[in-house]
Structures are given as C-alpha cells and as structure tokens.
MIRO-978087 format. One record per residue (C-alpha): x, y, z; residue in three letters. Coordinates in Angstrom, 2 decimals. Layout:
{r {X, Y, Z}, Ala};
...
END
This chain:
{r {-6.99, -0.74, 93.27}, Unk};
{r {-5.93, -1.48, 89.57}, Unk};
{r {-5.88, -5.27, 90.70}, Unk};
{r {-9.11, -5.40, 92.15}, Unk};
{r {-10.69, -3.53, 89.15}, Unk};
{r {-9.01, -6.08, 86.79}, Unk};
{r {-10.42, -9.04, 89.05}, Unk};
{r {-13.80, -7.48, 88.77}, Unk};
{r {-13.86, -7.08, 84.93}, Unk};
{r {-12.70, -10.79, 84.74}, Unk};
{r {-15.35, -12.06, 87.15}, Unk};
{r {-17.97, -9.91, 85.22}, Unk};
{r {-16.87, -11.51, 81.91}, Unk};
{r {-17.46, -14.97, 82.96}, Unk};
{r {-20.71, -14.31, 84.76}, Unk};
{r {-22.25, -12.59, 81.73}, Unk};
{r {-24.29, -14.68, 79.37}, Unk};
{r {-22.63, -15.53, 76.11}, Unk};
{r {-24.55, -14.02, 73.28}, Unk};
{r {-21.88, -13.37, 70.69}, Unk};
{r {-22.33, -14.81, 66.93}, Unk};
{r {-19.76, -15.16, 64.36}, Unk};
{r {-20.24, -14.52, 60.47}, Unk};
{r {-20.11, -17.74, 58.66}, Unk};
{r {-18.95, -16.22, 55.21}, Unk};
{r {-15.21, -16.58, 55.92}, Unk};
{r {-15.53, -20.12, 57.69}, Unk};
{r {-13.87, -23.00, 56.09}, Unk};
{r {-15.35, -26.58, 56.11}, Unk};
{r {-14.65, -28.05, 59.51}, Unk};
{r {-14.39, -24.68, 61.52}, Unk};
{r {-16.44, -24.22, 64.29}, Unk};
{r {-19.21, -21.45, 63.97}, Unk};
{r {-20.92, -19.98, 66.98}, Unk};
{r {-24.60, -19.91, 66.77}, Unk};
{r {-25.00, -17.93, 70.03}, Unk};
{r {-25.09, -18.32, 73.74}, Unk};
{r {-26.76, -21.05, 75.70}, Unk};
{r {-29.04, -18.59, 77.27}, Unk};
{r {-30.15, -14.95, 77.30}, Unk};
{r {-29.30, -11.84, 79.56}, Unk};
{r {-30.66, -11.15, 82.88}, Unk};
{r {-33.03, -11.08, 84.59}, Unk};
{r {-34.38, -14.65, 83.65}, Unk};
{r {-31.30, -16.15, 81.67}, Unk};
{r {-33.77, -18.20, 79.60}, Unk};
{r {-32.35, -20.89, 77.43}, Unk};
{r {-32.13, -20.19, 73.77}, Unk};
{r {-33.78, -22.43, 71.04}, Unk};
{r {-31.93, -22.40, 67.55}, Unk};
{r {-33.02, -23.91, 64.34}, Unk};
{r {-29.89, -25.59, 63.04}, Unk};
{r {-31.31, -26.99, 59.89}, Unk};
{r {-34.33, -26.69, 57.47}, Unk};
{r {-35.12, -27.59, 54.04}, Unk};
{r {-33.91, -24.74, 52.13}, Unk};
{r {-34.61, -25.96, 48.60}, Unk};
{r {-36.84, -29.19, 47.48}, Unk};
{r {-34.23, -29.62, 44.51}, Unk};
{r {-31.43, -30.15, 46.78}, Unk};
{r {-29.84, -33.61, 46.92}, Unk};
{r {-27.54, -34.07, 49.71}, Unk};
{r {-26.17, -36.60, 52.48}, Unk};
{r {-24.42, -34.11, 54.94}, Unk};
{r {-22.52, -34.86, 58.06}, Unk};
{r {-22.47, -32.09, 60.91}, Unk};
{r {-21.49, -31.61, 64.56}, Unk};
{r {-22.84, -29.47, 67.26}, Unk};
{r {-21.25, -28.76, 70.49}, Unk};
{r {-22.77, -27.49, 73.79}, Unk};
{r {-20.13, -25.90, 75.93}, Unk};
{r {-22.20, -24.74, 78.92}, Unk};
{r {-20.77, -23.68, 82.39}, Unk};
{r {-17.20, -24.93, 82.05}, Unk};
{r {-17.23, -25.17, 85.89}, Unk};
{r {-19.06, -28.37, 85.80}, Unk};
{r {-17.88, -31.40, 83.81}, Unk};
{r {-21.41, -32.85, 83.03}, Unk};
{r {-22.89, -29.63, 81.37}, Unk};
{r {-20.69, -30.40, 77.89}, Unk};
{r {-21.81, -32.51, 74.88}, Unk};
{r {-20.87, -33.11, 71.32}, Unk};
{r {-23.28, -34.45, 68.94}, Unk};
{r {-22.85, -35.67, 65.60}, Unk};
{r {-25.88, -35.27, 62.94}, Unk};
{r {-26.34, -36.79, 59.64}, Unk};
{r {-29.20, -35.73, 57.41}, Unk};
{r {-30.13, -37.19, 53.89}, Unk};
{r {-32.59, -35.75, 51.26}, Unk};
{r {-33.53, -36.71, 47.64}, Unk};
{r {-34.04, -33.94, 45.22}, Unk};
{r {-37.51, -35.44, 44.25}, Unk};
{r {-38.60, -35.28, 47.90}, Unk};
{r {-40.67, -32.26, 48.28}, Unk};
{r {-40.68, -30.24, 51.54}, Unk};
{r {-38.90, -32.75, 53.76}, Unk};
{r {-35.74, -34.77, 54.52}, Unk};
{r {-35.62, -38.50, 54.00}, Unk};
{r {-33.54, -39.37, 56.96}, Unk};
{r {-31.73, -37.74, 60.03}, Unk};
{r {-29.56, -39.15, 62.60}, Unk};
{r {-28.43, -37.57, 65.92}, Unk};
{r {-25.94, -39.11, 68.20}, Unk};
{r {-23.73, -38.24, 71.11}, Unk};
{r {-20.29, -38.76, 70.36}, Unk};
{r {-18.68, -36.76, 73.34}, Unk};
{r {-19.45, -35.65, 76.82}, Unk};
{r {-22.99, -35.83, 78.20}, Unk};
{r {-25.80, -36.90, 76.04}, Unk};
{r {-28.06, -34.75, 78.03}, Unk};
{r {-26.33, -31.58, 77.49}, Unk};
{r {-28.80, -30.62, 74.80}, Unk};
{r {-32.49, -31.29, 73.77}, Unk};
{r {-33.27, -31.73, 69.90}, Unk};
{r {-36.60, -31.12, 68.31}, Unk};
{r {-37.13, -33.04, 65.26}, Unk};
{r {-39.39, -32.07, 62.27}, Unk};
{r {-39.37, -33.72, 58.82}, Unk};
{r {-38.15, -30.53, 57.42}, Unk};
{r {-36.17, -28.82, 60.27}, Unk};
{r {-34.10, -29.57, 63.30}, Unk};
{r {-34.09, -27.31, 66.30}, Unk};
{r {-31.66, -27.56, 69.23}, Unk};
{r {-31.41, -26.06, 72.71}, Unk};
{r {-28.69, -26.48, 75.36}, Unk};
{r {-30.04, -27.81, 78.64}, Unk};
{r {-27.63, -25.84, 80.61}, Unk};
{r {-26.62, -22.24, 80.98}, Unk};
{r {-23.37, -20.02, 80.61}, Unk};
{r {-21.87, -21.31, 77.46}, Unk};
{r {-22.11, -21.44, 73.67}, Unk};
{r {-23.81, -23.38, 71.10}, Unk};
{r {-21.58, -23.92, 68.18}, Unk};
{r {-21.52, -26.23, 65.05}, Unk};
{r {-19.26, -27.33, 62.00}, Unk};
{r {-19.65, -29.09, 58.85}, Unk};
{r {-17.85, -32.39, 58.75}, Unk};
{r {-18.77, -33.16, 55.15}, Unk};
{r {-21.39, -32.29, 52.37}, Unk};
{r {-22.03, -34.72, 49.51}, Unk};
{r {-24.16, -33.54, 46.79}, Unk};
{r {-25.93, -30.30, 46.06}, Unk};
{r {-27.24, -27.85, 48.56}, Unk};
{r {-27.25, -27.76, 52.37}, Unk};
{r {-29.78, -27.97, 55.11}, Unk};
{r {-27.86, -25.47, 57.19}, Unk};
{r {-29.92, -22.48, 58.43}, Unk};
{r {-28.13, -19.11, 58.47}, Unk};
{r {-27.71, -16.49, 61.28}, Unk};
{r {-29.48, -15.59, 63.56}, Unk};
{r {-30.82, -19.28, 63.35}, Unk};
{r {-34.30, -18.27, 64.31}, Unk};
{r {-32.95, -17.58, 67.94}, Unk};
{r {-35.96, -17.73, 70.43}, Unk};
{r {-36.82, -18.45, 73.89}, Unk};
{r {-40.19, -19.95, 72.84}, Unk};
{r {-40.14, -23.83, 72.83}, Unk};
{r {-40.85, -25.14, 69.53}, Unk};
{r {-44.26, -26.87, 68.88}, Unk};
{r {-45.62, -29.48, 66.68}, Unk};
{r {-42.36, -31.42, 66.37}, Unk};
{r {-42.36, -35.20, 65.51}, Unk};
{r {-40.00, -36.26, 68.14}, Unk};
{r {-37.60, -34.95, 70.69}, Unk};
{r {-34.63, -36.41, 72.30}, Unk};
{r {-32.57, -35.12, 75.35}, Unk};
{r {-30.34, -38.13, 75.91}, Unk};
{r {-30.50, -41.17, 73.69}, Unk};
{r {-30.21, -39.61, 70.29}, Unk};
{r {-32.61, -41.00, 67.52}, Unk};
{r {-32.63, -42.22, 63.97}, Unk};
{r {-35.48, -40.91, 61.87}, Unk};
{r {-36.94, -42.46, 58.95}, Unk};
{r {-39.12, -39.92, 57.27}, Unk};
{r {-40.25, -42.04, 54.34}, Unk};
{r {-41.98, -44.36, 56.67}, Unk};
{r {-42.25, -41.76, 59.63}, Unk};
{r {-40.52, -44.12, 61.88}, Unk};
{r {-38.17, -43.01, 64.63}, Unk};
{r {-35.78, -45.30, 66.55}, Unk};
{r {-34.05, -44.12, 69.74}, Unk};
{r {-30.26, -45.01, 69.93}, Unk};
{r {-28.06, -46.60, 72.58}, Unk};
{r {-25.96, -44.24, 74.77}, Unk};
{r {-23.70, -43.98, 77.63}, Unk};
{r {-24.39, -41.08, 80.12}, Unk};
{r {-21.76, -38.98, 81.82}, Unk};
{r {-21.34, -41.29, 84.57}, Unk};
{r {-20.55, -44.34, 82.32}, Unk};
{r {-23.93, -45.97, 82.69}, Unk};
{r {-24.84, -47.66, 79.00}, Unk};
{r {-28.38, -47.80, 77.92}, Unk};
{r {-29.49, -49.85, 75.09}, Unk};
{r {-32.47, -48.68, 73.54}, Unk};
{r {-33.22, -51.51, 71.11}, Unk};
{r {-32.18, -55.01, 71.30}, Unk};
{r {-28.88, -56.37, 72.57}, Unk};
{r {-27.45, -59.44, 71.18}, Unk};
{r {-24.34, -61.61, 72.27}, Unk};
{r {-23.21, -64.15, 69.60}, Unk};
{r {-26.32, -63.57, 67.64}, Unk};
{r {-28.51, -61.20, 66.00}, Unk};
{r {-30.91, -60.22, 68.43}, Unk};
{r {-34.64, -61.12, 68.29}, Unk};
{r {-35.49, -60.13, 71.86}, Unk};
{r {-34.59, -57.35, 74.24}, Unk};
{r {-31.58, -59.50, 75.42}, Unk};
{r {-30.84, -62.37, 73.08}, Unk};
{r {-27.53, -64.57, 73.80}, Unk};
{r {-26.49, -67.43, 71.91}, Unk};
{r {-23.18, -69.66, 72.56}, Unk};
{r {-22.19, -72.46, 70.22}, Unk};
{r {-19.79, -75.08, 71.20}, Unk};
{r {-19.57, -73.99, 74.81}, Unk};
{r {-19.00, -77.39, 76.30}, Unk};
{r {-16.59, -75.87, 78.90}, Unk};
{r {-18.41, -73.14, 80.32}, Unk};
{r {-21.77, -71.43, 80.72}, Unk};
{r {-23.26, -69.47, 77.90}, Unk};
{r {-23.97, -66.58, 80.33}, Unk};
{r {-22.85, -65.63, 83.91}, Unk};
{r {-24.29, -63.10, 86.16}, Unk};
{r {-22.85, -62.37, 89.60}, Unk};
{r {-23.84, -60.11, 92.36}, Unk};
{r {-22.12, -59.33, 95.58}, Unk};
{r {-25.07, -59.07, 97.69}, Unk};
{r {-27.98, -59.64, 95.22}, Unk};
{r {-28.17, -61.79, 92.33}, Unk};
{r {-30.43, -61.70, 89.27}, Unk};
{r {-33.80, -59.90, 89.59}, Unk};
{r {-36.57, -60.95, 86.99}, Unk};
{r {-39.70, -58.71, 86.71}, Unk};
{r {-42.92, -58.89, 84.69}, Unk};
{r {-45.87, -56.63, 84.80}, Unk};
{r {-49.23, -58.01, 85.64}, Unk};
{r {-48.34, -61.32, 84.93}, Unk};
{r {-51.26, -64.15, 84.58}, Unk};
{r {-51.36, -67.78, 84.27}, Unk};
{r {-50.80, -67.42, 80.52}, Unk};
{r {-47.63, -65.54, 80.97}, Unk};
{r {-44.08, -66.52, 82.36}, Unk};
{r {-41.65, -64.72, 84.35}, Unk};
{r {-38.96, -67.33, 83.77}, Unk};
{r {-38.63, -70.49, 81.76}, Unk};
{r {-35.97, -73.03, 81.04}, Unk};
{r {-36.29, -75.43, 78.17}, Unk};
{r {-33.99, -78.16, 76.50}, Unk};
{r {-33.45, -78.77, 72.77}, Unk};
{r {-34.06, -75.15, 72.21}, Unk};
{r {-33.43, -73.44, 68.79}, Unk};
{r {-30.50, -71.29, 68.62}, Unk};
{r {-32.76, -68.31, 67.66}, Unk};
{r {-35.53, -69.22, 70.19}, Unk};
{r {-38.05, -68.91, 67.37}, Unk};
{r {-38.01, -72.24, 65.30}, Unk};
{r {-39.32, -75.58, 66.20}, Unk};
{r {-36.50, -78.14, 66.42}, Unk};
{r {-36.78, -81.74, 65.48}, Unk};
{r {-37.97, -83.69, 68.47}, Unk};
{r {-39.43, -80.62, 69.88}, Unk};
{r {-38.69, -78.83, 73.16}, Unk};
{r {-38.56, -80.17, 76.49}, Unk};
{r {-39.80, -78.06, 79.35}, Unk};
{r {-37.43, -78.28, 82.31}, Unk};
{r {-38.49, -75.15, 84.64}, Unk};
{r {-40.75, -72.32, 84.62}, Unk};
{r {-42.27, -69.67, 86.54}, Unk};
{r {-45.73, -68.42, 85.59}, Unk};
{r {-47.10, -64.88, 86.26}, Unk};
{r {-49.54, -66.35, 88.85}, Unk};
{r {-46.77, -67.58, 91.19}, Unk};
{r {-47.02, -71.23, 90.04}, Unk};
{r {-43.82, -73.10, 89.60}, Unk};
{r {-43.55, -76.02, 86.99}, Unk};
{r {-40.61, -78.53, 86.99}, Unk};
{r {-41.04, -80.72, 83.75}, Unk};
{r {-44.17, -78.83, 82.82}, Unk};
{r {-45.16, -75.57, 81.47}, Unk};
{r {-48.85, -75.56, 82.90}, Unk};
{r {-48.30, -76.03, 86.51}, Unk};
{r {-51.73, -76.14, 88.33}, Unk};
{r {-50.18, -75.45, 91.97}, Unk};
{r {-47.70, -73.36, 93.49}, Unk};
{r {-45.22, -76.26, 92.79}, Unk};
{r {-46.08, -78.93, 90.22}, Unk};
{r {-43.41, -81.55, 89.31}, Unk};
{r {-43.69, -83.90, 86.43}, Unk};
{r {-41.62, -86.60, 87.68}, Unk};
{r {-39.85, -88.01, 90.88}, Unk};
{r {-39.18, -85.94, 93.68}, Unk};
{r {-36.46, -86.74, 96.08}, Unk};
{r {-35.73, -85.21, 99.26}, Unk};
{r {-33.87, -86.00, 102.43}, Unk};
{r {-36.75, -84.33, 104.50}, Unk};
{r {-40.11, -82.94, 103.89}, Unk};
{r {-42.15, -80.78, 106.21}, Unk};
{r {-46.02, -80.13, 105.50}, Unk};
{r {-47.82, -77.86, 107.72}, Unk};
{r {-51.36, -79.28, 108.92}, Unk};
{r {-54.26, -77.54, 110.60}, Unk};
{r {-55.70, -80.19, 112.87}, Unk};
{r {-54.84, -83.69, 113.51}, Unk};
{r {-56.53, -87.06, 114.16}, Unk};
{r {-56.25, -87.10, 117.88}, Unk};
{r {-59.97, -86.55, 118.02}, Unk};
{r {-60.33, -90.14, 117.83}, Unk};
{r {-59.18, -90.52, 121.35}, Unk};
{r {-61.66, -88.06, 122.81}, Unk};
{r {-64.15, -89.47, 124.84}, Unk};
{r {-67.09, -88.18, 122.79}, Unk};
{r {-65.79, -89.94, 119.52}, Unk};
{r {-67.99, -92.68, 118.24}, Unk};
{r {-65.73, -95.63, 117.08}, Unk};
{r {-67.48, -97.43, 114.09}, Unk};
{r {-68.23, -100.97, 115.05}, Unk};
{r {-66.24, -103.62, 112.98}, Unk};
{r {-69.46, -105.04, 111.51}, Unk};
{r {-70.35, -101.42, 110.30}, Unk};
{r {-66.80, -100.92, 108.73}, Unk};
{r {-67.08, -104.50, 107.03}, Unk};
{r {-70.53, -103.56, 105.51}, Unk};
{r {-68.99, -100.27, 104.37}, Unk};
{r {-65.90, -102.12, 102.72}, Unk};
{r {-68.32, -104.60, 101.10}, Unk};
{r {-70.48, -101.80, 99.41}, Unk};
{r {-67.69, -99.31, 98.53}, Unk};
{r {-64.38, -101.19, 98.30}, Unk};
{r {-62.55, -98.96, 100.43}, Unk};
{r {-62.17, -97.63, 103.98}, Unk};
{r {-64.57, -95.01, 105.31}, Unk};
{r {-63.13, -91.58, 104.98}, Unk};
{r {-60.54, -92.80, 102.48}, Unk};
{r {-60.65, -91.58, 98.82}, Unk};
{r {-61.41, -94.24, 96.29}, Unk};
{r {-58.89, -95.31, 93.90}, Unk};
{r {-60.58, -93.48, 90.88}, Unk};
{r {-60.85, -90.26, 92.82}, Unk};
{r {-57.04, -90.54, 93.59}, Unk};
{r {-56.40, -91.00, 89.98}, Unk};
{r {-58.38, -88.12, 88.74}, Unk};
{r {-57.88, -85.58, 91.60}, Unk};
{r {-54.45, -86.82, 92.82}, Unk};
{r {-53.40, -87.10, 96.60}, Unk};
{r {-53.36, -84.44, 99.30}, Unk};
{r {-50.42, -85.69, 101.17}, Unk};
{r {-51.27, -83.59, 104.39}, Unk};
{r {-54.87, -84.54, 104.53}, Unk};
{r {-53.88, -88.25, 103.58}, Unk};
{r {-51.40, -88.53, 106.35}, Unk};
{r {-54.15, -87.13, 108.83}, Unk};
{r {-56.66, -89.76, 107.68}, Unk};
{r {-54.04, -92.52, 107.73}, Unk};
{r {-53.39, -91.56, 111.30}, Unk};
{r {-57.09, -91.46, 112.01}, Unk};
{r {-57.22, -95.03, 110.82}, Unk};
{r {-54.06, -96.13, 112.82}, Unk};
{r {-55.70, -94.54, 115.94}, Unk};
{r {-59.01, -96.57, 115.38}, Unk};
{r {-56.97, -99.61, 114.77}, Unk};
{r {-55.45, -98.96, 118.15}, Unk};
{r {-58.71, -98.78, 119.89}, Unk};
{r {-59.73, -101.88, 118.12}, Unk};
{r {-56.99, -103.68, 119.25}, Unk};
{r {-57.31, -102.32, 122.79}, Unk};
{r {-61.17, -103.59, 122.93}, Unk};
{r {-60.16, -106.80, 121.28}, Unk};
{r {-57.38, -107.14, 123.87}, Unk};
{r {-59.95, -106.63, 126.71}, Unk};
{r {-62.42, -109.18, 125.31}, Unk};
{r {-59.54, -111.64, 124.95}, Unk};
{r {-58.60, -111.12, 128.71}, Unk};
{r {-61.97, -111.36, 129.85}, Unk};
{r {-62.55, -114.74, 128.06}, Unk};
{r {-59.47, -116.04, 129.46}, Unk};
{r {-60.55, -115.08, 132.86}, Unk};
{r {-63.85, -117.01, 132.05}, Unk};
{r {-62.06, -119.98, 130.69}, Unk};
{r {-59.81, -120.07, 133.49}, Unk};
{r {-62.89, -119.87, 136.18}, Unk};
{r {-64.67, -122.64, 134.38}, Unk};
{r {-61.63, -124.88, 134.25}, Unk};
{r {-61.30, -124.48, 138.03}, Unk};
{r {-64.81, -125.03, 138.62}, Unk};
{r {-64.72, -128.39, 136.57}, Unk};
{r {-61.63, -129.41, 138.47}, Unk};
{r {-63.48, -129.06, 141.90}, Unk};
{r {-66.16, -131.40, 140.75}, Unk};
END
C-alpha cells in the first residue's frame, strides 16, 4: 500500500503543471533563474507568456548577452530549446533598444515563440509541462533590460509587436526598423538559410558560388539517386528565365567583362529554349549548326494527294509561265520569303515530295507519249518498206 501511494505521488508530481518561481536576489551571474512553468493549471493548461526584457531606464547604456531555456515535456526530445539573446542600447536612445538578436543555440528552434517590440521582448514555450528559465551570460555597461518577477505572466497573446519568430531567430535593427531572419538547423538536422548563401564568394544572390582555378573539376556538383536538379520559377514569361548558361561571365555575375558574355543555353519562362541565343522565338532555337544522327518530324498530311484521280496536274506550259513570272516553282516559297521567315522543314519536305510526285507523273506522261510516237514511227517505217 505504501509503495502504491508513493508511486501515485510521483506520478502526480510529473503530471502537474510547473508554476514555481525562484527569487533572483541571491542568484549569481550565470545562474539559471526560473521565470515559471510553460503552462497554467487545469482545466485548459494554457501556455504562459512572459515579458523577459523591457527598457527600464532611458539613461541605461548596455550590450547584454542572455540565454533562455525551454525545458518542456522531457518525454519528448523535440520540445526543448536554448536561445541566446543579445540586446544593445545607447543611453541617448529614449524609449527603445537599438539592436536585438535572438538565435537558437541548442535543441529545437521551434520550442519557443518570441514577440519583439522595440522596447520589450516576450517569450512563450510552444509545448507544455516544463519550465521557462533564463540566465545572464554577460552585461557590459550600466543597467539591464531584464524584467523582474512575475515577468508580466499572462495567457493572453501579446499584440502590437513588430515581429515574431518561432523558428529562425532574428536580427533586429531598431535604428532603421529592419528585421533579418537568421539561418537555423531544426531538430531533425535540416538546415534553412534565411538569407543568401555563398560558396567561395560573398553572395549577391540566394545561392551564389564561385570557383577559381578549377581546371580539374566542376564548380558545383549535384547528385540525386532518383531525381536530379529541380528548377522552379513563378509565373515566368518571355522576359524571364528559368535557367541560363553563359560563357565569359564575371566572377560576381554582376559586372560586364571585356569582350562581353556569350549565351550558351537558356530556358525562358514561356518554355522556349535557346542554344547560342537568349531570345529564342520558338520552343527550340539554335543559333548555329545542328548535328544529329536522326531527326524525326511529325507531319499532319502528306503529298500523296497528287496521285488522287481528281488531282489536276498543272500543264508544263502553265508551270513554265509561272516560273518565268515568279522565278520559283509553284507552291514553293521564294528566296526572299525564306530569308525573312526561315524554312518550315516539315512543310517544305511535304512540298518537295509534292513536286517529286508531280515530276513522276510528268515522266510517266512523257514516257507514254514517247511510246506512242515510237509506235507511229515504226508503223510509218513499215508502210514505207511495203511500198
């Protein structure tokens, strides 16, 4: 009976929301100080919001470093997180901070949510059944931004904040009212780069790599076991590009180099592909020679209509008159038109086949006439011989 009662007491202790707080008067620098539990008591176990920092005096000048730890339900590895906070203030800046930085240094970046004001910082655990604690790493200057017990503890969500973060961390420039999300690694090891990523160079683009002297290997190599590289753009048009390759490019991809760049390959937002050109006017535009072992062109209809009984084969005299007037065959584009519009290979193959079939009919007709004339000549010769 005593064992069962003891076990019951232990179970009750771990299931109760933690709301204990500790006095800070006897805490030394670096000691962890408990702000309170992550959540309130039954029946709803609502998560608590705490005001960790605030401008306590306009005359304060400091650059302080602090850490906040969220130790929620220890039964789950992804509910814990430790954050480092740096806050700066100039004594001649009234009513606000000058700079603030929040970054997860251990555990899950999503273990807490921070609400940033230019004169205060609130924090809330994102999980229940644990403690919210903090400690001072170092305070340099006069004064402190730390709030005091009970830290404005509330279950009401703060309003009017300038920015909030529940994962990435943030750098705050209150002098210019700008906020920059930070790169972070989540609890599963996935890394998210919030800004620009550079390899071998200071990045000017979301992903910017530069390799100098790489005569024995590629500048970048991407490998996928089942799928390769995926490139996506949003609502691309003829004036935008999903993919481009250029030669004689500047190392920073921003400046014009002597001799100019050479277009090698591009895929535009409208689906047109260019080789040797950045302005493809078709699904595939090649500015140069095209060499292939085999080319298959689909064609709707063919020139066999020439052999249909109803086809009216033009007379040779009619063809001659057309050539004399236009200087090209009927149904065949003129040289000036080809130079201006180019040549439709499939359509031209069809027209050439039409002319070949017409020539075949002309040859057949000529052969019949020759045979008839041959018979007439032989008959006339035979008659003369009988005389």
